[in-house]
PyMOL Python script that loads the backbone (N, CA, C, O; Angstrom):
from pymol import cmd

cmd.read_pdbstr("""\
ATOM      1  N   MET A   1       0.842  -1.175   0.000  1.00  0.00           N
ATOM      2  CA  MET A   1       0.000   0.000   0.000  1.00  0.00           C
ATOM      3  C   MET A   1       0.890   1.241   0.000  1.00  0.00           C
ATOM      4  O   MET A   1       1.861   1.315   0.753  1.00  0.00           O
ATOM      5  N   ALA A   2       0.559   2.201  -0.836  1.00  0.00           N
ATOM      6  CA  ALA A   2       1.354   3.423  -0.951  1.00  0.00           C
ATOM      7  C   ALA A   2       1.199   4.290   0.291  1.00  0.00           C
ATOM      8  O   ALA A   2       0.116   4.401   0.865  1.00  0.00           O
ATOM      9  N   GLN A   3       2.316   4.904   0.691  1.00  0.00           N
ATOM     10  CA  GLN A   3       2.281   5.787   1.859  1.00  0.00           C
ATOM     11  C   GLN A   3       1.613   7.100   1.471  1.00  0.00           C
ATOM     12  O   GLN A   3       1.881   7.656   0.405  1.00  0.00           O
ATOM     13  N   ARG A   4       0.743   7.587   2.347  1.00  0.00           N
ATOM     14  CA  ARG A   4       0.047   8.841   2.089  1.00  0.00           C
ATOM     15  C   ARG A   4       0.962  10.009   2.393  1.00  0.00           C
ATOM     16  O   ARG A   4       1.730   9.975   3.354  1.00  0.00           O
ATOM     17  N   LEU A   5       0.876  11.054   1.563  1.00  0.00           N
ATOM     18  CA  LEU A   5       1.695  12.241   1.732  1.00  0.00           C
ATOM     19  C   LEU A   5       0.834  13.450   2.067  1.00  0.00           C
ATOM     20  O   LEU A   5      -0.336  13.531   1.693  1.00  0.00           O
ATOM     21  N   ILE A   6       1.444  14.381   2.779  1.00  0.00           N
ATOM     22  CA  ILE A   6       0.819  15.681   3.014  1.00  0.00           C
ATOM     23  C   ILE A   6       1.771  16.735   2.454  1.00  0.00           C
ATOM     24  O   ILE A   6       2.973  16.497   2.333  1.00  0.00           O
ATOM     25  N   ARG A   7       1.233  17.883   2.119  1.00  0.00           N
ATOM     26  CA  ARG A   7       2.059  18.992   1.635  1.00  0.00           C
ATOM     27  C   ARG A   7       1.949  20.130   2.632  1.00  0.00           C
ATOM     28  O   ARG A   7       0.851  20.543   3.005  1.00  0.00           O
ATOM     29  N   VAL A   8       3.122  20.642   3.066  1.00  0.00           N
ATOM     30  CA  VAL A   8       3.164  21.762   3.990  1.00  0.00           C
ATOM     31  C   VAL A   8       4.030  22.862   3.394  1.00  0.00           C
ATOM     32  O   VAL A   8       4.955  22.600   2.625  1.00  0.00           O
ATOM     33  N   LYS A   9       3.713  24.089   3.761  1.00  0.00           N
ATOM     34  CA  LYS A   9       4.520  25.237   3.353  1.00  0.00           C
ATOM     35  C   LYS A   9       5.522  25.509   4.466  1.00  0.00           C
ATOM     36  O   LYS A   9       5.170  25.495   5.645  1.00  0.00           O
ATOM     37  N   VAL A  10       6.765  25.755   4.087  1.00  0.00           N
ATOM     38  CA  VAL A  10       7.824  26.037   5.048  1.00  0.00           C
ATOM     39  C   VAL A  10       8.437  27.387   4.711  1.00  0.00           C
ATOM     40  O   VAL A  10       8.768  27.663   3.558  1.00  0.00           O
ATOM     41  N   THR A  11       8.585  28.225   5.734  1.00  0.00           N
ATOM     42  CA  THR A  11       9.252  29.510   5.582  1.00  0.00           C
ATOM     43  C   THR A  11      10.386  29.588   6.589  1.00  0.00           C
ATOM     44  O   THR A  11      10.185  29.379   7.785  1.00  0.00           O
ATOM     45  N   LEU A  12      11.569  29.888   6.098  1.00  0.00           N
ATOM     46  CA  LEU A  12      12.734  30.072   6.947  1.00  0.00           C
ATOM     47  C   LEU A  12      13.050  31.558   6.996  1.00  0.00           C
ATOM     48  O   LEU A  12      13.148  32.209   5.955  1.00  0.00           O
ATOM     49  N   HIS A  13      13.209  32.093   8.191  1.00  0.00           N
ATOM     50  CA  HIS A  13      13.464  33.516   8.368  1.00  0.00           C
ATOM     51  C   HIS A  13      14.918  33.760   8.741  1.00  0.00           C
ATOM     52  O   HIS A  13      15.608  32.863   9.226  1.00  0.00           O
ATOM     53  N   SER A  14      15.371  34.980   8.509  1.00  0.00           N
ATOM     54  CA  SER A  14      16.696  35.444   8.916  1.00  0.00           C
ATOM     55  C   SER A  14      17.779  34.558   8.290  1.00  0.00           C
ATOM     56  O   SER A  14      17.670  34.160   7.130  1.00  0.00           O
ATOM     57  N   TYR A  15      18.817  34.256   9.063  1.00  0.00           N
ATOM     58  CA  TYR A  15      19.943  33.471   8.550  1.00  0.00           C
ATOM     59  C   TYR A  15      19.538  32.050   8.177  1.00  0.00           C
ATOM     60  O   TYR A  15      20.278  31.371   7.466  1.00  0.00           O
ATOM     61  N   LEU A  16      18.383  31.587   8.640  1.00  0.00           N
ATOM     62  CA  LEU A  16      17.936  30.224   8.345  1.00  0.00           C
ATOM     63  C   LEU A  16      17.627  30.029   6.860  1.00  0.00           C
ATOM     64  O   LEU A  16      17.603  28.898   6.374  1.00  0.00           O
ATOM     65  N   LYS A  17      17.389  31.132   6.135  1.00  0.00           N
ATOM     66  CA  LYS A  17      17.128  31.035   4.693  1.00  0.00           C
ATOM     67  C   LYS A  17      18.251  30.305   3.967  1.00  0.00           C
ATOM     68  O   LYS A  17      18.036  29.722   2.905  1.00  0.00           O
ATOM     69  N   GLU A  18      19.446  30.340   4.543  1.00  0.00           N
ATOM     70  CA  GLU A  18      20.609  29.701   3.926  1.00  0.00           C
ATOM     71  C   GLU A  18      20.468  28.178   3.831  1.00  0.00           C
ATOM     72  O   GLU A  18      21.231  27.533   3.113  1.00  0.00           O
ATOM     73  N   TYR A  19      19.506  27.605   4.543  1.00  0.00           N
ATOM     74  CA  TYR A  19      19.313  26.158   4.510  1.00  0.00           C
ATOM     75  C   TYR A  19      18.484  25.701   3.310  1.00  0.00           C
ATOM     76  O   TYR A  19      18.276  24.504   3.115  1.00  0.00           O
ATOM     77  N   LEU A  20      18.018  26.648   2.518  1.00  0.00           N
ATOM     78  CA  LEU A  20      17.325  26.344   1.261  1.00  0.00           C
ATOM     79  C   LEU A  20      18.128  26.963   0.128  1.00  0.00           C
ATOM     80  O   LEU A  20      18.945  27.850   0.378  1.00  0.00           O
ATOM     81  N   PRO A  21      17.922  26.523  -1.113  1.00  0.00           N
ATOM     82  CA  PRO A  21      18.632  27.139  -2.237  1.00  0.00           C
ATOM     83  C   PRO A  21      18.366  28.644  -2.293  1.00  0.00           C
ATOM     84  O   PRO A  21      17.273  29.086  -1.938  1.00  0.00           O
ATOM     85  N   PRO A  22      19.349  29.441  -2.735  1.00  0.00           N
ATOM     86  CA  PRO A  22      19.198  30.899  -2.758  1.00  0.00           C
ATOM     87  C   PRO A  22      17.961  31.391  -3.513  1.00  0.00           C
ATOM     88  O   PRO A  22      17.334  32.367  -3.102  1.00  0.00           O
ATOM     89  N   ASP A  23      17.610  30.730  -4.601  1.00  0.00           N
ATOM     90  CA  ASP A  23      16.453  31.181  -5.390  1.00  0.00           C
ATOM     91  C   ASP A  23      15.120  30.873  -4.707  1.00  0.00           C
ATOM     92  O   ASP A  23      14.078  31.338  -5.170  1.00  0.00           O
ATOM     93  N   ALA A  24      15.128  30.100  -3.614  1.00  0.00           N
ATOM     94  CA  ALA A  24      13.894  29.784  -2.889  1.00  0.00           C
ATOM     95  C   ALA A  24      13.449  30.944  -1.999  1.00  0.00           C
ATOM     96  O   ALA A  24      12.294  30.998  -1.576  1.00  0.00           O
ATOM     97  N   ASN A  25      14.363  31.869  -1.717  1.00  0.00           N
ATOM     98  CA  ASN A  25      14.058  33.024  -0.874  1.00  0.00           C
ATOM     99  C   ASN A  25      13.455  32.606   0.475  1.00  0.00           C
ATOM    100  O   ASN A  25      12.571  33.277   1.007  1.00  0.00           O
ATOM    101  N   GLY A  26      13.946  31.499   1.010  1.00  0.00           N
ATOM    102  CA  GLY A  26      13.502  31.057   2.327  1.00  0.00           C
ATOM    103  C   GLY A  26      12.160  30.361   2.367  1.00  0.00           C
ATOM    104  O   GLY A  26      11.614  30.136   3.447  1.00  0.00           O
ATOM    105  N   GLN A  27      11.607  30.009   1.192  1.00  0.00           N
ATOM    106  CA  GLN A  27      10.288  29.371   1.181  1.00  0.00           C
ATOM    107  C   GLN A  27      10.306  28.094   0.344  1.00  0.00           C
ATOM    108  O   GLN A  27      10.980  28.004  -0.682  1.00  0.00           O
ATOM    109  N   ALA A  28       9.543  27.114   0.821  1.00  0.00           N
ATOM    110  CA  ALA A  28       9.433  25.853   0.083  1.00  0.00           C
ATOM    111  C   ALA A  28       8.122  25.172   0.438  1.00  0.00           C
ATOM    112  O   ALA A  28       7.540  25.422   1.494  1.00  0.00           O
ATOM    113  N   GLU A  29       7.673  24.321  -0.447  1.00  0.00           N
ATOM    114  CA  GLU A  29       6.563  23.420  -0.149  1.00  0.00           C
ATOM    115  C   GLU A  29       7.149  22.022  -0.135  1.00  0.00           C
ATOM    116  O   GLU A  29       7.822  21.605  -1.078  1.00  0.00           O
ATOM    117  N   LEU A  30       6.886  21.305   0.946  1.00  0.00           N
ATOM    118  CA  LEU A  30       7.441  19.970   1.109  1.00  0.00           C
ATOM    119  C   LEU A  30       6.340  18.931   1.134  1.00  0.00           C
ATOM    120  O   LEU A  30       5.292  19.134   1.746  1.00  0.00           O
ATOM    121  N   ASP A  31       6.586  17.818   0.463  1.00  0.00           N
ATOM    122  CA  ASP A  31       5.713  16.659   0.551  1.00  0.00           C
ATOM    123  C   ASP A  31       6.314  15.740   1.599  1.00  0.00           C
ATOM    124  O   ASP A  31       7.451  15.287   1.463  1.00  0.00           O
ATOM    125  N   LEU A  32       5.550  15.468   2.642  1.00  0.00           N
ATOM    126  CA  LEU A  32       6.015  14.666   3.774  1.00  0.00           C
ATOM    127  C   LEU A  32       5.090  13.478   3.982  1.00  0.00           C
ATOM    128  O   LEU A  32       3.919  13.509   3.604  1.00  0.00           O
ATOM    129  N   SER A  33       5.630  12.438   4.584  1.00  0.00           N
ATOM    130  CA  SER A  33       4.809  11.288   4.933  1.00  0.00           C
ATOM    131  C   SER A  33       3.795  11.697   5.992  1.00  0.00           C
ATOM    132  O   SER A  33       4.105  12.464   6.903  1.00  0.00           O
ATOM    133  N   GLU A  34       2.585  11.177   5.860  1.00  0.00           N
ATOM    134  CA  GLU A  34       1.565  11.430   6.870  1.00  0.00           C
ATOM    135  C   GLU A  34       2.127  11.010   8.224  1.00  0.00           C
ATOM    136  O   GLU A  34       2.736   9.946   8.340  1.00  0.00           O
ATOM    137  N   GLY A  35       1.925  11.840   9.252  1.00  0.00           N
ATOM    138  CA  GLY A  35       2.469  11.569  10.571  1.00  0.00           C
ATOM    139  C   GLY A  35       3.789  12.284  10.830  1.00  0.00           C
ATOM    140  O   GLY A  35       4.358  12.166  11.916  1.00  0.00           O
ATOM    141  N   SER A  36       4.285  13.032   9.828  1.00  0.00           N
ATOM    142  CA  SER A  36       5.532  13.782  10.006  1.00  0.00           C
ATOM    143  C   SER A  36       5.348  14.914  11.007  1.00  0.00           C
ATOM    144  O   SER A  36       4.245  15.424  11.202  1.00  0.00           O
ATOM    145  N   THR A  37       6.455  15.294  11.636  1.00  0.00           N
ATOM    146  CA  THR A  37       6.430  16.309  12.680  1.00  0.00           C
ATOM    147  C   THR A  37       7.318  17.500  12.295  1.00  0.00           C
ATOM    148  O   THR A  37       7.993  17.488  11.266  1.00  0.00           O
ATOM    149  N   ILE A  38       7.296  18.513  13.143  1.00  0.00           N
ATOM    150  CA  ILE A  38       8.201  19.650  12.959  1.00  0.00           C
ATOM    151  C   ILE A  38       9.641  19.151  12.962  1.00  0.00           C
ATOM    152  O   ILE A  38      10.461  19.596  12.159  1.00  0.00           O
ATOM    153  N   GLU A  39       9.941  18.229  13.862  1.00  0.00           N
ATOM    154  CA  GLU A  39      11.286  17.651  13.946  1.00  0.00           C
ATOM    155  C   GLU A  39      11.684  16.983  12.631  1.00  0.00           C
ATOM    156  O   GLU A  39      12.853  17.027  12.248  1.00  0.00           O
ATOM    157  N   THR A  40      10.732  16.368  11.939  1.00  0.00           N
ATOM    158  CA  THR A  40      11.001  15.742  10.646  1.00  0.00           C
ATOM    159  C   THR A  40      11.571  16.776   9.673  1.00  0.00           C
ATOM    160  O   THR A  40      12.560  16.514   8.989  1.00  0.00           O
ATOM    161  N   ILE A  41      10.943  17.945   9.619  1.00  0.00           N
ATOM    162  CA  ILE A  41      11.410  19.007   8.718  1.00  0.00           C
ATOM    163  C   ILE A  41      12.779  19.502   9.171  1.00  0.00           C
ATOM    164  O   ILE A  41      13.678  19.682   8.350  1.00  0.00           O
ATOM    165  N   SER A  42      12.941  19.723  10.470  1.00  0.00           N
ATOM    166  CA  SER A  42      14.229  20.198  10.999  1.00  0.00           C
ATOM    167  C   SER A  42      15.370  19.276  10.596  1.00  0.00           C
ATOM    168  O   SER A  42      16.418  19.733  10.141  1.00  0.00           O
ATOM    169  N   ARG A  43      15.159  17.981  10.766  1.00  0.00           N
ATOM    170  CA  ARG A  43      16.200  17.008  10.401  1.00  0.00           C
ATOM    171  C   ARG A  43      16.424  16.972   8.901  1.00  0.00           C
ATOM    172  O   ARG A  43      17.564  16.921   8.441  1.00  0.00           O
ATOM    173  N   GLN A  44      15.329  16.998   8.130  1.00  0.00           N
ATOM    174  CA  GLN A  44      15.444  16.931   6.672  1.00  0.00           C
ATOM    175  C   GLN A  44      16.249  18.105   6.124  1.00  0.00           C
ATOM    176  O   GLN A  44      17.038  17.936   5.194  1.00  0.00           O
ATOM    177  N   LEU A  45      16.053  19.297   6.697  1.00  0.00           N
ATOM    178  CA  LEU A  45      16.752  20.491   6.211  1.00  0.00           C
ATOM    179  C   LEU A  45      18.082  20.731   6.923  1.00  0.00           C
ATOM    180  O   LEU A  45      18.856  21.594   6.508  1.00  0.00           O
ATOM    181  N   GLY A  46      18.355  19.976   7.990  1.00  0.00           N
ATOM    182  CA  GLY A  46      19.591  20.151   8.742  1.00  0.00           C
ATOM    183  C   GLY A  46      19.619  21.419   9.570  1.00  0.00           C
ATOM    184  O   GLY A  46      20.680  22.013   9.764  1.00  0.00           O
ATOM    185  N   LEU A  47      18.452  21.842  10.063  1.00  0.00           N
ATOM    186  CA  LEU A  47      18.347  23.084  10.829  1.00  0.00           C
ATOM    187  C   LEU A  47      18.917  22.922  12.235  1.00  0.00           C
ATOM    188  O   LEU A  47      18.922  21.818  12.779  1.00  0.00           O
ATOM    189  N   PRO A  48      19.399  24.024  12.828  1.00  0.00           N
ATOM    190  CA  PRO A  48      19.851  23.962  14.224  1.00  0.00           C
ATOM    191  C   PRO A  48      18.675  23.638  15.146  1.00  0.00           C
ATOM    192  O   PRO A  48      17.519  23.879  14.797  1.00  0.00           O
ATOM    193  N   THR A  49      18.975  23.097  16.309  1.00  0.00           N
ATOM    194  CA  THR A  49      17.901  22.687  17.218  1.00  0.00           C
ATOM    195  C   THR A  49      17.365  23.831  18.063  1.00  0.00           C
ATOM    196  O   THR A  49      16.245  23.746  18.567  1.00  0.00           O
ATOM    197  N   SER A  50      18.125  24.882  18.229  1.00  0.00           N
ATOM    198  CA  SER A  50      17.705  25.984  19.116  1.00  0.00           C
ATOM    199  C   SER A  50      17.061  27.124  18.332  1.00  0.00           C
ATOM    200  O   SER A  50      17.546  28.255  18.352  1.00  0.00           O
ATOM    201  N   ILE A  51      15.970  26.815  17.646  1.00  0.00           N
ATOM    202  CA  ILE A  51      15.248  27.837  16.886  1.00  0.00           C
ATOM    203  C   ILE A  51      13.781  27.836  17.288  1.00  0.00           C
ATOM    204  O   ILE A  51      13.256  26.848  17.802  1.00  0.00           O
ATOM    205  N   ALA A  52      13.141  28.961  17.042  1.00  0.00           N
ATOM    206  CA  ALA A  52      11.710  29.090  17.332  1.00  0.00           C
ATOM    207  C   ALA A  52      10.910  28.601  16.128  1.00  0.00           C
ATOM    208  O   ALA A  52      11.355  28.699  14.985  1.00  0.00           O
ATOM    209  N   VAL A  53       9.722  28.073  16.411  1.00  0.00           N
ATOM    210  CA  VAL A  53       8.862  27.545  15.351  1.00  0.00           C
ATOM    211  C   VAL A  53       7.444  28.048  15.562  1.00  0.00           C
ATOM    212  O   VAL A  53       6.956  28.120  16.690  1.00  0.00           O
ATOM    213  N   ALA A  54       6.789  28.397  14.455  1.00  0.00           N
ATOM    214  CA  ALA A  54       5.364  28.740  14.484  1.00  0.00           C
ATOM    215  C   ALA A  54       4.656  27.876  13.442  1.00  0.00           C
ATOM    216  O   ALA A  54       5.165  27.661  12.342  1.00  0.00           O
ATOM    217  N   VAL A  55       3.480  27.389  13.810  1.00  0.00           N
ATOM    218  CA  VAL A  55       2.648  26.629  12.879  1.00  0.00           C
ATOM    219  C   VAL A  55       1.339  27.376  12.737  1.00  0.00           C
ATOM    220  O   VAL A  55       0.628  27.608  13.715  1.00  0.00           O
ATOM    221  N   ASN A  56       1.031  27.747  11.511  1.00  0.00           N
ATOM    222  CA  ASN A  56      -0.208  28.481  11.222  1.00  0.00           C
ATOM    223  C   ASN A  56      -0.335  29.723  12.108  1.00  0.00           C
ATOM    224  O   ASN A  56      -1.391  29.994  12.680  1.00  0.00           O
ATOM    225  N   GLU A  57       0.769  30.469  12.207  1.00  0.00           N
ATOM    226  CA  GLU A  57       0.841  31.760  12.901  1.00  0.00           C
ATOM    227  C   GLU A  57       0.821  31.665  14.423  1.00  0.00           C
ATOM    228  O   GLU A  57       0.682  32.689  15.091  1.00  0.00           O
ATOM    229  N   SER A  58       0.956  30.463  14.992  1.00  0.00           N
ATOM    230  CA  SER A  58       1.007  30.299  16.445  1.00  0.00           C
ATOM    231  C   SER A  58       2.325  29.650  16.835  1.00  0.00           C
ATOM    232  O   SER A  58       2.719  28.640  16.252  1.00  0.00           O
ATOM    233  N   ILE A  59       3.009  30.229  17.823  1.00  0.00           N
ATOM    234  CA  ILE A  59       4.258  29.654  18.298  1.00  0.00           C
ATOM    235  C   ILE A  59       4.003  28.223  18.768  1.00  0.00           C
ATOM    236  O   ILE A  59       3.024  27.946  19.461  1.00  0.00           O
ATOM    237  N   GLU A  60       4.896  27.332  18.381  1.00  0.00           N
ATOM    238  CA  GLU A  60       4.764  25.918  18.736  1.00  0.00           C
ATOM    239  C   GLU A  60       6.045  25.462  19.436  1.00  0.00           C
ATOM    240  O   GLU A  60       7.127  25.483  18.849  1.00  0.00           O
ATOM    241  N   ARG A  61       5.908  25.055  20.685  1.00  0.00           N
ATOM    242  CA  ARG A  61       7.070  24.605  21.445  1.00  0.00           C
ATOM    243  C   ARG A  61       7.322  23.103  21.305  1.00  0.00           C
ATOM    244  O   ARG A  61       8.438  22.634  21.530  1.00  0.00           O
ATOM    245  N   ASP A  62       6.301  22.362  20.937  1.00  0.00           N
ATOM    246  CA  ASP A  62       6.412  20.909  20.811  1.00  0.00           C
ATOM    247  C   ASP A  62       6.848  20.546  19.390  1.00  0.00           C
ATOM    248  O   ASP A  62       6.040  20.548  18.461  1.00  0.00           O
ATOM    249  N   HIS A  63       8.123  20.238  19.237  1.00  0.00           N
ATOM    250  CA  HIS A  63       8.643  19.904  17.911  1.00  0.00           C
ATOM    251  C   HIS A  63       8.232  18.506  17.461  1.00  0.00           C
ATOM    252  O   HIS A  63       8.551  18.087  16.348  1.00  0.00           O
ATOM    253  N   ASN A  64       7.528  17.790  18.325  1.00  0.00           N
ATOM    254  CA  ASN A  64       6.974  16.489  17.948  1.00  0.00           C
ATOM    255  C   ASN A  64       5.521  16.611  17.497  1.00  0.00           C
ATOM    256  O   ASN A  64       4.838  15.604  17.310  1.00  0.00           O
ATOM    257  N   ARG A  65       5.055  17.836  17.323  1.00  0.00           N
ATOM    258  CA  ARG A  65       3.686  18.047  16.838  1.00  0.00           C
ATOM    259  C   ARG A  65       3.535  17.435  15.448  1.00  0.00           C
ATOM    260  O   ARG A  65       4.343  17.685  14.553  1.00  0.00           O
ATOM    261  N   VAL A  66       2.497  16.640  15.286  1.00  0.00           N
ATOM    262  CA  VAL A  66       2.214  16.029  13.989  1.00  0.00           C
ATOM    263  C   VAL A  66       1.590  17.085  13.080  1.00  0.00           C
ATOM    264  O   VAL A  66       0.636  17.764  13.459  1.00  0.00           O
ATOM    265  N   LEU A  67       2.139  17.209  11.890  1.00  0.00           N
ATOM    266  CA  LEU A  67       1.673  18.216  10.937  1.00  0.00           C
ATOM    267  C   LEU A  67       0.516  17.688  10.111  1.00  0.00           C
ATOM    268  O   LEU A  67       0.354  16.483   9.917  1.00  0.00           O
ATOM    269  N   GLN A  68      -0.284  18.636   9.630  1.00  0.00           N
ATOM    270  CA  GLN A  68      -1.462  18.312   8.831  1.00  0.00           C
ATOM    271  C   GLN A  68      -1.316  18.901   7.428  1.00  0.00           C
ATOM    272  O   GLN A  68      -0.545  19.835   7.212  1.00  0.00           O
ATOM    273  N   GLN A  69      -2.054  18.351   6.497  1.00  0.00           N
ATOM    274  CA  GLN A  69      -2.091  18.876   5.137  1.00  0.00           C
ATOM    275  C   GLN A  69      -2.345  20.387   5.153  1.00  0.00           C
ATOM    276  O   GLN A  69      -3.291  20.850   5.789  1.00  0.00           O
ATOM    277  N   GLY A  70      -1.506  21.148   4.459  1.00  0.00           N
ATOM    278  CA  GLY A  70      -1.717  22.583   4.323  1.00  0.00           C
ATOM    279  C   GLY A  70      -1.148  23.438   5.441  1.00  0.00           C
ATOM    280  O   GLY A  70      -1.258  24.663   5.385  1.00  0.00           O
ATOM    281  N   ASP A  71      -0.538  22.829   6.462  1.00  0.00           N
ATOM    282  CA  ASP A  71       0.066  23.630   7.533  1.00  0.00           C
ATOM    283  C   ASP A  71       1.150  24.538   6.970  1.00  0.00           C
ATOM    284  O   ASP A  71       1.805  24.213   5.980  1.00  0.00           O
ATOM    285  N   HIS A  72       1.326  25.687   7.626  1.00  0.00           N
ATOM    286  CA  HIS A  72       2.408  26.621   7.288  1.00  0.00           C
ATOM    287  C   HIS A  72       3.343  26.646   8.492  1.00  0.00           C
ATOM    288  O   HIS A  72       2.974  27.108   9.572  1.00  0.00           O
ATOM    289  N   VAL A  73       4.550  26.146   8.291  1.00  0.00           N
ATOM    290  CA  VAL A  73       5.537  26.035   9.365  1.00  0.00           C
ATOM    291  C   VAL A  73       6.621  27.077   9.134  1.00  0.00           C
ATOM    292  O   VAL A  73       7.261  27.103   8.083  1.00  0.00           O
ATOM    293  N   ARG A  74       6.820  27.939  10.136  1.00  0.00           N
ATOM    294  CA  ARG A  74       7.860  28.969  10.061  1.00  0.00           C
ATOM    295  C   ARG A  74       8.943  28.665  11.085  1.00  0.00           C
ATOM    296  O   ARG A  74       8.662  28.359  12.243  1.00  0.00           O
ATOM    297  N   PHE A  75      10.184  28.755  10.630  1.00  0.00           N
ATOM    298  CA  PHE A  75      11.335  28.598  11.510  1.00  0.00           C
ATOM    299  C   PHE A  75      11.986  29.964  11.647  1.00  0.00           C
ATOM    300  O   PHE A  75      12.298  30.619  10.653  1.00  0.00           O
ATOM    301  N   LEU A  76      12.190  30.391  12.904  1.00  0.00           N
ATOM    302  CA  LEU A  76      12.709  31.725  13.185  1.00  0.00           C
ATOM    303  C   LEU A  76      13.907  31.636  14.113  1.00  0.00           C
ATOM    304  O   LEU A  76      14.054  30.688  14.883  1.00  0.00           O
ATOM    305  N   ARG A  77      14.753  32.639  14.021  1.00  0.00           N
ATOM    306  CA  ARG A  77      15.857  32.697  14.984  1.00  0.00           C
ATOM    307  C   ARG A  77      15.224  32.966  16.348  1.00  0.00           C
ATOM    308  O   ARG A  77      14.169  33.596  16.424  1.00  0.00           O
ATOM    309  N   PRO A  78      15.851  32.500  17.417  1.00  0.00           N
ATOM    310  CA  PRO A  78      15.289  32.745  18.756  1.00  0.00           C
ATOM    311  C   PRO A  78      15.099  34.242  18.990  1.00  0.00           C
ATOM    312  O   PRO A  78      15.986  35.043  18.694  1.00  0.00           O
ATOM    313  N   GLY A  79      13.953  34.604  19.518  1.00  0.00           N
ATOM    314  CA  GLY A  79      13.663  36.005  19.815  1.00  0.00           C
ATOM    315  C   GLY A  79      13.074  36.775  18.654  1.00  0.00           C
ATOM    316  O   GLY A  79      12.764  37.956  18.816  1.00  0.00           O
ATOM    317  N   ALA A  80      12.902  36.166  17.489  1.00  0.00           N
ATOM    318  CA  ALA A  80      12.340  36.865  16.327  1.00  0.00           C
ATOM    319  C   ALA A  80      10.823  36.861  16.392  1.00  0.00           C
ATOM    320  O   ALA A  80      10.214  35.984  17.004  1.00  0.00           O
ATOM    321  N   GLY A  81      10.224  37.857  15.752  1.00  0.00           N
ATOM    322  CA  GLY A  81       8.769  37.938  15.686  1.00  0.00           C
ATOM    323  C   GLY A  81       8.200  38.582  16.930  1.00  0.00           C
ATOM    324  O   GLY A  81       8.929  38.865  17.880  1.00  0.00           O
ATOM    325  N   GLY A  82       6.919  38.810  16.927  1.00  0.00           N
ATOM    326  CA  GLY A  82       6.252  39.431  18.060  1.00  0.00           C
ATOM    327  C   GLY A  82       4.905  39.969  17.649  1.00  0.00           C
ATOM    328  O   GLY A  82       4.352  39.562  16.627  1.00  0.00           O
ATOM    329  N   CYS A  83       4.368  40.888  18.444  1.00  0.00           N
ATOM    330  CA  CYS A  83       3.071  41.477  18.150  1.00  0.00           C
ATOM    331  C   CYS A  83       3.233  42.946  17.792  1.00  0.00           C
ATOM    332  O   CYS A  83       4.054  43.658  18.370  1.00  0.00           O
ATOM    333  N   LYS A  84       2.438  43.381  16.831  1.00  0.00           N
ATOM    334  CA  LYS A  84       2.411  44.783  16.431  1.00  0.00           C
ATOM    335  C   LYS A  84       0.960  45.105  16.092  1.00  0.00           C
ATOM    336  O   LYS A  84       0.367  44.488  15.208  1.00  0.00           O
ATOM    337  N   ASN A  85       0.403  46.070  16.800  1.00  0.00           N
ATOM    338  CA  ASN A  85      -0.989  46.437  16.599  1.00  0.00           C
ATOM    339  C   ASN A  85      -1.938  45.245  16.736  1.00  0.00           C
ATOM    340  O   ASN A  85      -2.930  45.134  16.016  1.00  0.00           O
ATOM    341  N   GLY A  86      -1.607  44.353  17.683  1.00  0.00           N
ATOM    342  CA  GLY A  86      -2.484  43.213  17.941  1.00  0.00           C
ATOM    343  C   GLY A  86      -2.322  42.078  16.951  1.00  0.00           C
ATOM    344  O   GLY A  86      -3.025  41.075  17.076  1.00  0.00           O
ATOM    345  N   GLU A  87      -1.425  42.182  15.963  1.00  0.00           N
ATOM    346  CA  GLU A  87      -1.199  41.145  14.965  1.00  0.00           C
ATOM    347  C   GLU A  87       0.137  40.483  15.221  1.00  0.00           C
ATOM    348  O   GLU A  87       1.096  41.161  15.591  1.00  0.00           O
ATOM    349  N   PHE A  88       0.227  39.176  15.035  1.00  0.00           N
ATOM    350  CA  PHE A  88       1.499  38.488  15.166  1.00  0.00           C
ATOM    351  C   PHE A  88       2.323  38.769  13.927  1.00  0.00           C
ATOM    352  O   PHE A  88       1.835  38.599  12.809  1.00  0.00           O
ATOM    353  N   VAL A  89       3.559  39.194  14.103  1.00  0.00           N
ATOM    354  CA  VAL A  89       4.427  39.493  12.953  1.00  0.00           C
ATOM    355  C   VAL A  89       5.713  38.702  13.051  1.00  0.00           C
ATOM    356  O   VAL A  89       6.152  38.340  14.142  1.00  0.00           O
ATOM    357  N   PHE A  90       6.310  38.439  11.909  1.00  0.00           N
ATOM    358  CA  PHE A  90       7.560  37.697  11.826  1.00  0.00           C
ATOM    359  C   PHE A  90       8.591  38.585  11.162  1.00  0.00           C
ATOM    360  O   PHE A  90       8.290  39.294  10.202  1.00  0.00           O
ATOM    361  N   GLU A  91       9.816  38.544  11.680  1.00  0.00           N
ATOM    362  CA  GLU A  91      10.905  39.307  11.093  1.00  0.00           C
ATOM    363  C   GLU A  91      11.711  38.441  10.174  1.00  0.00           C
ATOM    364  O   GLU A  91      12.682  38.908   9.579  1.00  0.00           O
TER     365      GLU A  91
END
""", "prot")
cmd.dss("prot")
cmd.show_as("cartoon", "prot")
cmd.util.cbc("prot")
cmd.orient("prot")
């Protein structure tokens, strides 16, 4: 039986953009096996372990969170992002 895949959008901010090809401008869509986690993406891209993560605009501390089809996962340098005029913003 074929393994089911999900597609997630990944955005890397700040110096983390270097972990994707330069023409990607820090953004990619990844096809992952169903049941994949934030940690799956981190390992696949070779990202450092001490970074902040947001899923669908909410900070996520559990890197074992199982991702869903269409999730938007952002990786940020520690301390990046915040609130401005009541809206969550990413640097």
